[in-house]
N, C-alpha and C positions, 0 to 999 in steps of 0.2 A: 503494500499500499504506500503510495507517495504521501508527502506531508500535506499537500492541498487536500487530498481526499480524506485524510485522518482528520484534518481540521474541520472539514464540512460534517463528517460523521459525529464528531464531538459536539459541535454546534447543534446539530439537530437533536442529539440525544438530551443536551441540557435544557432544551426548550420544553421538555416534559418532566423536568425534575424540579423539586421544591426545597433546596437547601436554603439555610438562612444564616445571616450574620450572628444571630443570637445563638445558634448552635456552635458556632466557632468560639464565641466568648459568652458562655451561659451565665456567668457571674455578673457580667456588665449590664444584662437585661435591656440592651438597646438594639434596635434593628434598622437604624438610620445612620448615614454618615454625614459629616460636614467635610466637604472637599477642600483640601488646601493645595496651594500651588507652590511647588519647590522648583519650578522650571527656572531656565535661565533669565526669564522675564519676571520672576516673582519679586514681590515687595515685602515679604515676610521676613526673610533673611537675606540680605542683599550681598553679603561677602562670605567667602569660604570660612573666615575666622568667626563670623557669627554663628554660621551653622556648626562648626566644629566646637563652639563654646557651649558646654552642656548646660551651664547655668542660664545663659542668655536665651538659648533655643527653648529650653524647658519653660521659662517665664512666658514666652511668646505663645507657647501651646497652652499654657494654663489660662492666659487671657482669653484665648479662643474657646477653651472648654467652658470657662465660666458664663460666656455668653451663649453657648450652646449646649446645656446640661443635658439634653435628651438625645445627643448624638455623639458617634465616635468620630474622632478626627481621623481622616484617611485620604488616600489618593496616591497618584504617581504612576499609573500604569501608562507605559511608553512616553513618559515625561522625559523630556532633555534637561539634564541637570548639569550644573557646573560645580558640583559638590564633592566630586570623587578625586581626592587629592593623592591617595596612596598609590604607590607603584604598581600595586596589584591590579589596577585598572588600566594599565598601559597595554596597547595592542601587542599581541604576541609576535608580530612581525617587527624585528629590530630595525627595519629601514623605515618604519611608519611612526609618525609622532602622534598619530590619532589616540585619543583616550576613550575608553568605554564610558558613555555617558547617557545611554537610553535605558531607562528603569523598566525592567521586564515583569514587575510584580505590583502589588499594592502594599503600601505601608500603612499600618493601623497603629497610630500614636497612642499608647496606653501605658500605665505605670509598670515598673518592674514587678514581678511576682504575679502579674495577671495570668490566670489559667487560660490555656488554649486547649480546646477539645476537638475531637475528630468529628467531621461533619458526615462522614460515611466509613465503612469499613476499609482498613488499608494495611498492607503489608510493609514493614519497615525494609527500606533497601539502603538507608544510610542514616547513621546517628553518630554524630562526631562534634568535637568542639575545635574550632579553628582559632589559632592564636594570632594570626597576622592583624595589624592594625587596619581597622576599617573593613575586616572581613565579617564573616557571619556570627563569629562566636559560636555559640551552640546552635546546631541546625539538624533537622530531621527531614528526610524525604519519604514519602509514602507512595506506594503503588496501588491503584484502585482498578479493579476489573469488574465491569459490568457487561456480560455477554461478549459482544465483539468490540466493546469500547474499552480501551485501556489508557489510562492517564496517570500523571504523578502530581502530588502537591508537596510544596517545600515550605518549611517553617524556619525562617531564619531569626537570629538574634534571641535564641532562648538561653535560658541559664545552663551552665555547664552541667549541673546535676540532672537536668532534664534529659540530657542525652546518655547519661550513664546507665539508665534503667532498661534500656533497650539494647538488643542485639538484631543483626540483620536476619530477616525471616520471621520476626515476631509479628503477630496480628494485633493490630490495635482496632477494636470495634468501635462502630458509630457511638457517639457521645462520650466515649472514654477520654480521660485527660491525657493529652500528649505531653505537656509540660507547662512551664511558666516562662514568662518573658524574663530575660536576663538583666542585670544592672550594667551600668556603664563599663565598669572594670572587667566584665566577663562577656560582653556581647559585641566585641569588636570596637569598643569606645564609641558607641553611638547613643544619643538619647534614647531610652527605652522604646521599643516598638516592635511589632511583628511584621516581617517581610513574607508575605504570602504570595506564592507564585504557582502557576499551573504549567506543567510540561506534557507534550504529547509524546516525547521521546527523551531519553536520557543521553542520547547521542553517544559519545565515546567517553563520557565523564564518569569518574568513579570517586565516590566520597566528596563530590563537589558539583556544583553547576553554577553558570553565570547568572547573577541577578541583575547585571548591567551589560548592555551590548553596545558595539560600535555602530554608529549612526550610518556608516556605509553598509552595514549588514542588516539593516532594520526589516526589509522585506522578508529575509529568511527567518528571522527570530519571531516575527508576528505569527508565522505559521506553527512554530514550535511551542510558543508560549502564548496561549489565548488570554484574553481579557479575563481576570478572576470573576468579574461581574456577571459572567455567562453562568457560573455556579451560584454565586451568592445573591444575585439579583437585588443589589443594594439600592436603597432610595436615599435621596439626599433632600 
């Protein structure tokens, strides 16, 4: 099956499914989001230093949350960002100066220790803690199989402890707790949030998967990583 066909089959399948944001974060009891813009044109955090200052960015998020108490702050799918300063975002081609800056998932900006639950049955294909600066920190990838439809979900920036209780091949049942969001010191040095991403293939990656892509490769990555809103059907 080619990637375009796989994307169409996944899209058609999701149209008859009823997953929800509240299933992903059952303790939060919210099913709507407040979209924030972290693109290169955003006015929330205008510089890399502002974004990478956890106190400054956390204060901005708190201000937004106070004004929108019934919603989860979220956004970022296919957003072009100028926030990825670590060398891990450099292009693999040593002759290229391009940096990976297209965000492939949705970020949910919630406090550390917020529980994350499975919205459907899944098999653990990766559970590890990354140490690099601005990496995932703790992350888990689940494989989901529904007849002919197979897809993967990635949960990035979890606590280190969340990744230690699972082994490859473990089954996590729908509604079961996957883990909790990690703090700044263990989640890759980010303000606490969940990076949630869908993949229709793991390609050739083992214990890792890009959460950000090169803009020059956007057409390819859009077919591999569909919009998470196809599953969660989030309202704003």
